[in-house]
C-alpha positions as CSV (number, residue, x, y, z in Angstrom):
1,M,-2.7,-36.5,3.3
2,I,-1.2,-39.3,5.4
3,D,1.9,-37.2,6.1
4,R,-0.3,-34.4,7.4
5,E,-2.2,-36.8,9.6
6,N,1.0,-38.3,10.9
7,L,2.4,-34.9,11.7
8,I,-0.7,-33.8,13.5
9,N,-0.8,-37.1,15.5
10,A,3.0,-36.7,16.3
11,L,2.5,-33.1,17.5
12,A,-0.5,-34.1,19.6
13,A,1.3,-37.0,21.1
14,S,4.2,-34.8,22.0
15,M,1.8,-32.5,23.8
16,G,0.3,-35.4,25.8
17,V,-2.9,-35.9,23.7
18,T,-3.5,-39.7,23.4
19,K,-6.7,-39.8,21.3
20,L,-7.7,-37.5,18.5
21,D,-11.1,-37.0,17.0
22,D,-10.9,-39.2,13.9
23,S,-13.5,-37.2,12.0
24,R,-11.5,-34.1,12.3
25,Y,-7.9,-35.2,11.6
26,A,-8.3,-38.4,9.5
27,A,-9.2,-38.9,5.9
28,S,-12.8,-38.4,4.9
29,R,-15.2,-41.0,6.0
30,Y,-18.9,-41.7,5.9
31,D,-20.9,-42.8,8.9
32,A,-23.6,-45.0,7.4
33,K,-25.6,-45.2,10.7
34,T,-26.2,-41.5,10.9
35,G,-25.8,-40.6,7.2
36,T,-23.1,-38.1,8.1
37,L,-20.0,-37.4,5.9
38,Y,-16.9,-36.3,7.8
39,C,-14.4,-34.4,5.7
40,N,-12.1,-31.4,6.1
41,G,-13.0,-31.0,9.8
42,M,-16.7,-30.7,8.9
43,A,-19.7,-33.0,9.6
44,I,-22.1,-33.0,6.7
45,S,-25.4,-34.3,7.9
46,K,-28.0,-36.2,5.8
47,S,-30.2,-33.1,5.8
48,T,-27.4,-31.0,4.4
49,A,-26.8,-33.7,1.7
50,E,-30.5,-33.4,0.8
51,K,-30.2,-29.6,0.5
52,A,-27.2,-30.2,-1.7
53,I,-29.3,-32.4,-4.0
54,K,-32.0,-29.8,-4.3
55,Y,-29.4,-27.1,-5.0
56,F,-27.7,-29.1,-7.7
57,E,-31.0,-30.0,-9.3
58,S,-32.1,-26.3,-9.4
59,V,-28.8,-25.2,-11.0
60,E,-28.9,-28.2,-13.4
61,R,-32.3,-27.0,-14.7
62,K,-30.9,-23.6,-15.5
63,C,-28.1,-25.0,-17.7
64,N,-28.6,-24.7,-21.5
65,S,-28.5,-28.2,-23.1
66,D,-28.0,-26.6,-26.5
67,D,-24.6,-25.2,-25.5
68,P,-21.6,-27.7,-25.2
69,D,-20.5,-25.9,-21.9
70,G,-24.1,-26.0,-20.6
71,R,-24.3,-29.8,-21.3
72,E,-21.0,-30.3,-19.6
73,L,-22.2,-28.4,-16.5
74,K,-25.5,-30.4,-16.5
75,M,-23.4,-33.6,-16.4
76,I,-21.3,-32.3,-13.6
77,Y,-24.3,-31.4,-11.5
78,R,-26.0,-34.7,-12.3
79,C,-22.8,-36.5,-11.3
80,A,-22.9,-34.7,-7.9
81,I,-26.6,-35.5,-7.4
82,E,-26.2,-39.2,-8.2
83,A,-23.1,-39.5,-6.1
84,I,-25.0,-38.1,-3.1
85,R,-28.0,-40.3,-3.7
86,M,-25.8,-43.4,-4.2
87,M,-24.1,-42.7,-0.9
88,Q,-27.5,-42.9,0.8
89,T,-28.6,-46.3,-0.6
90,E,-28.7,-49.3,1.7
91,K,-26.1,-51.3,-0.2
92,V,-23.6,-48.5,-0.2
93,K,-24.3,-47.8,3.5
94,K,-23.6,-51.4,4.3
95,L,-20.4,-51.4,2.3
96,L,-19.2,-48.2,3.9
97,S,-20.1,-49.4,7.3
98,E,-18.0,-52.6,6.8
99,D,-15.2,-50.5,5.4
100,A,-15.3,-48.2,8.5
101,K,-15.1,-51.2,10.8
102,E,-12.0,-52.5,8.9
103,I,-10.3,-49.1,9.1
104,S,-11.1,-48.8,12.8
105,E,-9.6,-52.2,13.4
106,Q,-6.5,-51.3,11.4
107,N,-6.1,-48.1,13.4
108,K,-6.4,-49.9,16.7
109,A,-3.7,-52.4,15.5
110,K,-1.4,-49.5,14.6
111,R,-1.8,-47.9,18.0
112,S,-1.0,-51.2,19.8
């Protein structure tokens, strides 16, 4: 992933672009202030995350707990649900916000 990012930045620099949109060309990141997840060139808003939770919950309910494959699918959906919810808790938001500041400072230092 870093090689790809370096290649894109090098190509952009050779064409005269000095600043790239970090959310589009950098590794995935979460903006705790807005509740937006940036990955693969997409901005996934808090409302989209809420829709994802509802979707995973509805599919989870349809899984058969008596079947080993159904139980495994239920766990996969539950994992996704809890990961999205965890991402929205205040403690995690604070941690990710601090992490983002650190990364931003490191990127500024690299550019200097």
